Every structure is written in structure tokens, then in C-alpha cells.
N, C-alpha and C positions, 0 to 999 in steps of 0.2 A: 420555454424550454429551459430546463435545468442542465447546465454543463459542469461536471464535475471532473476534476483532474487528480490523479495520484501520481507522485514523483518522488523517488529516492534520489537525494540530491547530493549524497556523498559528501557532505559538509555544505551548509547553507552559505557560509561566507566564500567559499569556493564557487558555488554555483552562481551567486550574485556577480561575481567578478566575471563570469562567462554569459551573463545577460539574462539570468532566470528572472529577475525582478521585472525586467522589460516583457519578458514573456508572459508572465502573469497578466499584466495589463492588456497586451495585445490579444490574449486568449480568448478574452471576454467571459472567462470562468466565473461561475457563481460561488464555487466552493473549490478549494485547493488543499489537498491532502499530502503532506510533506512527511518523508522518513529520513532518518540519518542527518539531524541537524548539526550534529558534532559540535554542539556549542552548550554552554550554559546560559541561563536567561539573562546574566549579566553581559554575556558576549554578544547580545542580539541588538542590532541597531533599531531605532524606531520603524525603519523601512522593513527589517526583518521581523519585527513583532506584528506590525500592522500594514502590510504592502498596499499602497495606493488607497489608503484609508478602510482597508477590510479589516474585519475583527479577527483577531488571533488568538488562539488557545494552543498551549503546548505543554509537553511533558519531556523534561530534559532529564538526561542521565545524571547521576551523581558524579561519574567518572568524567573529567575533563576530556573533550574532544572525542566523544563516543555517543553512537546511538541518539536516541531524541526524536520526537514526532510532533507535528503540528498540524493544526486545522485552520485555513483562512477563509472567511466567509463574508460575502457582501452584506449580508443580513447579520445581526447580533443573535448568537444563539439563545434560545431560553433557559437552557441548561447546560452546563459542562462538566463531564466527569474526566478526572485525570488519573490514570492508573488502573490496574485491574483489581486492586485490593490484595495483591500478593507481593510480598516484600522483595522476594528473589528477583521477579521481574521487574517491579516498579522501579527498583534502584537503577534500571537500565533504561527507563524512560521509553516504553514500548507501546502505549495505549492512551489515545484521548479521544473522547466521545463529545460530539455536539448535537443537541437536540433543536431542531426548528418545527415548532407545531408537531405534524405527524410523522416528520422525516428526522432521522438520525443518522449521522455521518460519523465513521470512526477511521482515524488514521492509526495503523497498524505497522509495527515492525517486528516480524517474527524473528527469533534468533536464527542465526547461521551456525551450522554445526561443522564447517569447514576447518577451523583452525586447530583443533584438539579434540580428543575423545570426550573429555568432560563437557566440552561446549555441546557435542552431539546429545549427550546425556541430559544437559540443560534444555536443549531443543524438544526432546521427548517429554520432559516434564512440562514443558509449556503447552505442548499439543495436549496433553492430558488434562491441564487445567483450563485451557481455552475452549475445549469441545463443548462441556457443559454450559459454558458461557454463551456459545453460538446457539446452543438449543434453547437456552432461557430468552435469548434476544429474538430468536424466531417465534417464539410463544407470546411475545409482548404484543403481536398484532400490529406492530407499526412498520412503516416504510423505512428500512435500514440498508444501508451500504457500508461495507468494510473494505476500505480502501488500503492498499499498501503492499509492501514487499513481504510476501509469504515465504519466500526462500524455499519454494518446492515447486518443481515442475511436475504437472500432473500425469501428462500422457506422452507418448513418443513424440507427437508432433509439437510438444511444446520445448523441445530442445534439437539443435541441430545433430549433435553427436551423442544420441540416445544410447546407442550400443555400447559406447566406452564410458558411459558414466553411471551405469546401473549399480556400481558399488560405492558411488560416491555421494555424500552429503547433497541434500537437494532433490536427488532421484532415487533414494533408497526405496525398496518395496514397502516399508512400514509408513513412510511419508506419503508416498502415493496413495497408499490404501486409507490412510487418514483423511486427505483431502477428498477422497473419493467419497468417504462416508459423509463428509460435510455437505457434499452436494447431494448424494443419493438417499441417505438417510434422513438428514436434517432439512433438506429441502431449499439450500441456499444455491443460487444461481451464479455460474461463472459467467459474467456477463460478456466478456470478449469471446469465449470459446461458443456460447450460445448464439450470438449474433454472426459469428465468422467460424462455422465448424471446420473449414479446411484451411484457414490461414493460420500460419504459425504464430505470428503476432509477438516475437521476441521484445522483450524489453530490457535485458541485461546481456552484456558482453564483456567477457574478460579483457583485462588490460594486457594479457600475454599475446603475443605472436600478433597476427593480424585478424584477431577475431571480430572486431567492428566491421573494418573494411571487407571482409569476407562473409559478413552476416553469419558467423558462427555463434548464434545466441541462445539464450534461454528464456521462456516466458516464466517469470516468477513474480511478476507484480498483477495484481488483480484488482477488480471491484467485484466483491461477493455480496450479492444483493437478494432482499427478499422477493417472492414470487410477484406480489402486487406491482412493486416498483420496476422489476425486471420486464413486466409486460410493457411498460411505458418507454423502454429503451428504444431509441431511433437509430443510433449510429455509434461507432467508437473508432478511434484511429491512435496509433502510436506516433509521437511527435519526434521526428528525426531531422527536421530541418536545421536544428542547432543542437549542440552537444553540451549537455551541462554537466554531466556525470556519466559514470559507466552505466546507468540505467537511462531510459527515456520515459518521458512522462505518457502516461495511459489516459486517454481523454474519453469519456462517455457522455452522450447528450440524452437526456430523458425528457420526454412531453409531459412535463410534471411542474405543478404549481404547488410550493409548500405552503400549507396553511397557517 
């Protein structure tokens, strides 16, 4: 069995203070994909680079205390790719890929457009650039999972207050259409929604009001998977026994042995 976790930690140092390090060990995960490290490599302790002896690969943002992604794995990767090869996005530390035999695992942090109109425009540029990358990855014929915070809720079921958010970043028609094409046209499988068609599966809650307590959430964290690997998915859950950040870890188990 292969257990993969995706978690936006909203600051790795903050999450460690809340028990995320212990959670990694207790989870029994084979691979953990982390987003929003909010740390430079020099800020990462040995435990943050290689928790419990796992192998770590990371892509930190140039800006201090911002963005950043990592992949932790029990097995050493055969190959690591840091960045998309596009400077505008790579400055922000949004993509790291690790290959293990026929399996590839990517930790992705797709831009949010909520803070300003220019950030929404950057998000659209990212979508335009990432779509052909997803097509190329699909064509590789490998087993690939893209874990991460995609910052888009696809369908009405994916957020509690969908009626009130139709003009807000993260649920705009253009964004929803884009992720729909990733699934319908490119053939990527949204693992949670495929396993649980009628379970909301929220993974993020605003810090405003009582959103978490009232479960007024959004499902914006995904494991997007190539069809061959998706067929091997056994179960998934959103871990809410502890709270490490404004996101909750998404855990998927696959009946899979990496070659």
C-alpha cells in the first residue's frame, strides 16, 4: 500500500509547533507533499528538511516567509525537478517533482488571486502555462500524482457557500472551466471526488468568523492522478483530528508498489 499525504501547512515552522512533525510519523505516510513552507532553505531545521529520516526535496520562494513547496519520501527519489522552468512562477517556489521508478509525485502550490487583481492575472497566466505541462505529463505514460493546493473549487459541492462566491477568486467561472478541462479533456482524475462523489471533503476554512467550527469550508486541495494510478486508489480521508493550519491534510491510499 502506498500512502500519500498533501498538506498546506501555512508555515512549516508554525505547523511543527502544532504537532505536524509528530503527525508525519504517526500517519505512516510513504510520501508527504507540503505547500506554503513560508521559509528559506536556511530557515529549515534538519527535522524540517528530512523528518524522521525521510528524504526531502523542496522549492523555496525568493521572498522570505512566502510560498514554497516540498516532497518528503521514505524512499530516495531517482530524480528531482525543482521549478516549472518559468521564472515568474519559479521565483515563488510553487513546483517540485520527484520520480520513483514509474511513479512521479509533484507538490504544487497554485497562486491565489484573492489579494489583488494583478494576482488574479498572474493566476490566469499560471493556468495557461501549467495546462500544457499537465498534457505533457499525461503523455509520459507514467503513474503521476499532482498533490497540492490548487486554489480552485471545481463544483458547487466543493464549497459550502457556493452561491455567494461565484464572483470570487477560487470559484470564478474561468477557473472552474479550466479545472474541468484538466479532468475531462486531459484525463486527470480528481481522486477525492472520484472516490466520494457526494462527500464535500472540505480542506480549507477561512479564519474569519466561525468557519472551521461551522464547517463552512472549501475543497481546494487535490490529488490529481493519472488514470492507471487512480484505478489503484483504495480510500481517502481529510485529517481533522488535529489542526496544523487553515488547511487540513488530504490522505489517499493506493494499492501500489513503486518499481
